[in-house]
N, C-alpha and C positions, 0 to 999 in steps of 0.2 A: 392517420398516425400509425395504425397497426398493420397496414397493408404490407410493409416489408417483412414482417415476422409472422404472418399468417397465410394460410392457403386461401382464405376468403374472409371477408368482413361484411356482415349484413345486420340489418335492423329487423327485429321481430316486432311487428306492429299488430294492430287489432285484427287485421285481415289474415295474419299468418295461420296456416292450417297445421295440424299435427303431421300430415304427410310432408309438408315443406320442412318442418323441424326435423323429422326423421331423415330427410334427404341431407340436411346439413350435417347431422351426426354421421351418416354413412360416408359423406365426403371427407370428414375429419379422419375417419378410420381407414380410408382407402390408401393404397400404396401411391406415393410415399406418405406414411402417417404424418400428421401435422396439425397445428392448431387452426380452428375456425373460430373467429370472434363473433359472438352474438350479443347485440346491444338491444335490450328490451325497452321499448318505448310504446306504450299503448296509444299514444296520440298520433303516431306516425303511420304512414302507409308503408307496407312491406317493401323493402328495396329488392332489386333484382336478385335472383337466386344465384348460388355459386356456379362457377363455370363447370361444365361436364368433367367428370373424372378423367375422361380420355385426354383432356387437354394437358393433364399432368403426367401421363404415362405415354412415352413415345410409342407410336403404332408402327413406325418404320425404322429399321436399323440399316445402316450402311452395309452394302454387300461384303465389304472387307472385314466387318466385325463378325467373323464366323469362327467356329471351332477349327476349321481347316487352316485358316490364316494364323490362328494362335498356335496350332500344332506345328506349323512350319517354322515359326520363331523358336519354339521349344526344341525342335529337332536340330536347329543350328546352334543352340546355346550349350556352352560347356560349363558355365558357372552361374546358373540361375539362382536367385535369392527370392524367397517367398515372404510376403508381408501379410499377416492375418489381422483383420480388423473386426469391429463389433458386428458388422453385417453377416459374419459367418456363424454367429452364435446359434441360430436355429438349426444349423447343419453341422454343429460342432463335432459330433462323432465321426461323420463321414469325412469332414475336412481333416481332422486329426489323423484318421487312418490313411488318407491319401498322402499327407505330409510325411508320415512315418514310413510309408512304403517307398516314397520317392527318394528320401534320404538327403535332400539338400538343406542348407541352413534356412531356418525360419525365424523371422522377427515377428513380434506381435505389438499392436498398439496398446495403450493403457487399458482401453475398454475391451480389447480382444484377448487380454492376458488370461491364460489358463486354457484357451482352446487348444494350444500346443502346450503340453506339460512343461512348465518353466524349468524343471530339473532334468529333462531328458537331453540326450546328446545332440539333438537337432535344434534345440532352442538356442538362438543366438542373442536373446535379450529383447530389448524394447526398441520400437521404432517411433520416433517423434519428429523426424526430419531435423534432428539436431546433430551433435558432434559424436556421440558415443557409438553410433552405428556406422559412421563414415568409413572406418577401416575395412569393414566387411562389404558395404555396398560399392566401394571403389573397386572391388575385385569382380563385381558382377558384370555379366554381359547380357542379362535379361532380368527384369524385376517383374514378379507376378504378384499383383494385389488381389487378395481374397477377402471380399466383404469390407474393404476399407472405406469408411466414410470420411470425406475430406475435412470435416469439422475436427477430426481427431489429431492430425499433425499440427505443430506450431506453424504460424503463418510466415515461414521463412522461404526464400527462393528455392526452387527445385533445381539442383545443379548436376544431376546424374544424366549423362547423355545416352545411356543405353535404352533400348526399347522397353516399353511398359505394357503389360497385358493386365487388364482389369476385369475381374469377375465379380458380379454383384447382382442383387435381386431386382435392380431397376437401373435405368440409364443414369450416368453421371451428368449432373447439371453444373459442375464446377470446373473451371479451367486451371485448377491448382497446379496440374502437371500435364505434360503431353502424353496422351494414351495412344499407343499404336493400334491395339486391338481391344475392343470392349465386348465382353461376353455377358449377356443378360439372361437370367433365368434361375434355375435350380442351382444354388451355389455349391452344394455338396456334389451333385452329379457332374457339373462342369469342372470342378476342381479335380475330381477323380479321373475324368477323361483327359484333362490337360497334363497332369503331373505324371507323365510316363516317359520312359526312354533313359538313355545313359547321360551321365554328366561326370565331371572330373573332381567334384568335391569329395573329400573324406567325410564319413558320417559324423565324425567328431568335430568338424570345423565350426559348427554353430556353438557347441559347448565351449570350445577353446576361445572363441571370441567373447562369449558371455563371461567366462572366467576372467579374461584379461580386463574387461570393463569393471567387474566387481572388485578385482584386486586393486585397481586404481582408486575406486570409491572407498574401499575399506581403509585407505590411508588418509582420508580427508580429515578425520578428527585429529587435532593436535595431541601429542602424548600427554598423559596424566590429566586429561579433562574428560568429563562426561558429556559427550556430544551426541548429535542426532544419529550418527551411524551406530554408535554404541547402544543407544536406546533401541533402535530398530532390531539389531541383532539379539538383544536381550528379549524383546517381545517375540521374535521368531523362536527363540529357544524355549520359552515358557508357555506360549499360547497353545491351546488345543489344536491338534493337527487338522481337525475337521471344522475349525472356526471360519465363519464368514468375516471378512475384514472390510471395513469401510474407511476410505482415505479422504481427508479434507484437502482443499486447495491451499497452497502455501509452500514455502521452501522445504518443509519436512517431507513432502512427497518425493522430492529428488533423492532422498535417502531411502524411502520406503519401497518404491516401485521396483528398482533394479534388484533388490534383495529378496522381497517377500516371495516364498514358494507358492505358486499358483498351479495346483495339480489338475484343476478342473475349471471350466468357465463359470463366470458369475460368482466366484468365491472371493474375489477382490473387487470391490465396487468403488469407482471413483468418478467424479464429475469430469466433464470435458467440454470443449468448446468455450463457452463463456467462463466456465470453471470458477464460480463464485465461492467465497468462503461460507462456512456454516452448513456444509453438506454432510459431514461424516456422522454426526449424532442423529439427525432425523433419518438418514439412510439406515443407520443401525437399528433404529426403532422399526422401520419398515421391514428390514431383513428379519428381525426377531419375530414380527407378526406373521411373516410369510413362511418362516421356518421354525415353528414352535419348538422350544426346548433345546435348540441348537445354540452353541456358544457364538457370541458376536463380539468382535473387538473393533472399537471405533478409535481411529488414530487421527487426532486433530491438533491443530496449532492453537495457541492461546487466543489469537484473533478469531478463529473459527468457533471455538467453544463460547467465546464472549458474545457471539451473535445469537446463540440459541441456548443460553443457560437455563431457561425455564423448562426445557425438555428433560433436564435431569430429574425433575419431579415426575414427569411422565414415565420415565424409566422405572422409578421407584414405585409409583402408583400401580403400574401394570406388572411389576415384579418380573422384569425382563432380564434374561441372562446376558447382560451387556457389560463389558469392561471398557471404560473410556480412558484412553491414555492421552494426556495433554503434553505436547511438546512446548514447554513453558520457558520462554526466554524474554518475555515482556517486550517483544518487538515484532512488528510486521516485517519479518526478515526478507522475504522475497521482494517486497516493495523497496525495502532499504537498499538492497543490492542494485536495483534499477534506478534509484532516486537520483535526480539531478541536483546540482549544487544550489539551484535557486528554488527548490521545491520544499522548503520548510525546515530542512535540517532534522536533527534527531527527534525533536518534539513532534514532528509530523508522523513518525513511524514507531516511536516508542511510547510506553505508558507506564504508570506506576505498577510495580509487580503485584500480581493478584494471587491470593491463596485460594486456588480453585478447590483444593481439598476441603478447606473450611466451608466454602460455598456449598459443595456437594453434601457435606455432613449436615449442614443447616436444612437441606431438603430431604434428609433421611437416608442418604446413600453412604455406604461405607467408603472411606477414602484414605489415602496415604500420600505423603510427600516423599518422593524418591530422588536421591542425589547420586546414586550409584547404580551400576548394572545389577549388582547382587540384590539390591532392594527391589528392583523391578521384577527380576526372575522369581524372587520369593513371593511377592504379592500376586503376580499372575498365576504362579503355580498353585497357590492356595485359594484362588478366587472362587472356584466352583461355579454354581449357577446363580449366585447372588449378584446384584448390581454392585459395581465397584468403579471408583475413579482413581487413577494414578496420576498425580500431579508431578510430572517429571521435570525437574529444574535442570535444564541443559545449557551448555555453552554453545553459542551459535557460530563460532569461528569457522566451522567446516563449510558453511553454506556457499561462500564464493567459490571454493574449490569444487564443490558438488555441481554448481551450475556451469563452471568452466568445462568439466569433464562431460557432462550430459548434454549441454546446450552449445558450448563453444564460446 
């Protein structure tokens, strides 16, 4: 059962030695990192050990997958676009320097956000293989992927016909898109060596594209209502500039991710791939423990917070400097947008409105209900280092427009 989602699955029996157990742990940590399932059964004989690590890491690369081949494509390109993903995080400083020196537009994945400063002139916004980046990528004659893990984009068809160069720490094992040249190794060094030469982009082309997308999204909230975009902009205005932000799965992230300023990597933390709800609050606790005394803001939907309400007590008990902002519309909004007519109707995606502020106070956490941007700004601005929950009662009308602009 676990074979499809693990690197190996084995039984630990009475005959298993500590050396064999150490080998299984080493195998789990080897590139590419991944799960090894160990089933402990003292009555069973030990099953065969995991396959050698070499079976997971390609020992031979095609001769065409060389820096010279990639350089040839780069030399011919006039409008290359760079897409930076989570695999570039360990080499973030050198990748950022190479992108800034090269001067072409750069998109980042959700998990790569901040490797390129989201507010700099080269940042073109987000790449999800959706609609918002199409206007830029349609102009490209070469796409350079830097550390992009193909679990990051949405599983939509790849429709760009231009050559793709992929730079990564290990071979790509996914046929998500056609790769013309694959460069494996030190991501920072390879990116530095590849991103050279002239191109026809203006240095501000990325920022212009990002601004155009943000301008469309900014109009998604109907007039005279307190919607998700209003809430996000209020949080940006009032949150500490050095805060780590955790973002839950749900429709609200369509408003958060394009706007939130990410000046450094791993300051905006979001789940991806399976992207299950209930991520933001536990992730905020982890971030607070890893970065003591630094402010943390957890942005979650009402469905997400409902799945981990007990962790509010953990925040209070550990006295962590976390502000939880709940996008509360009493609906599983992203599921509602995608819901078919025969899938249960409103009762399958909506529920009785919940007073999360009252729940938080019952667990010892300071909390307020906010129905305006001004109330959110005031609460966040005065929060300090004490745990706080802001139960923001928002109007969800903007979500269909947000998904149209970002996903198509």
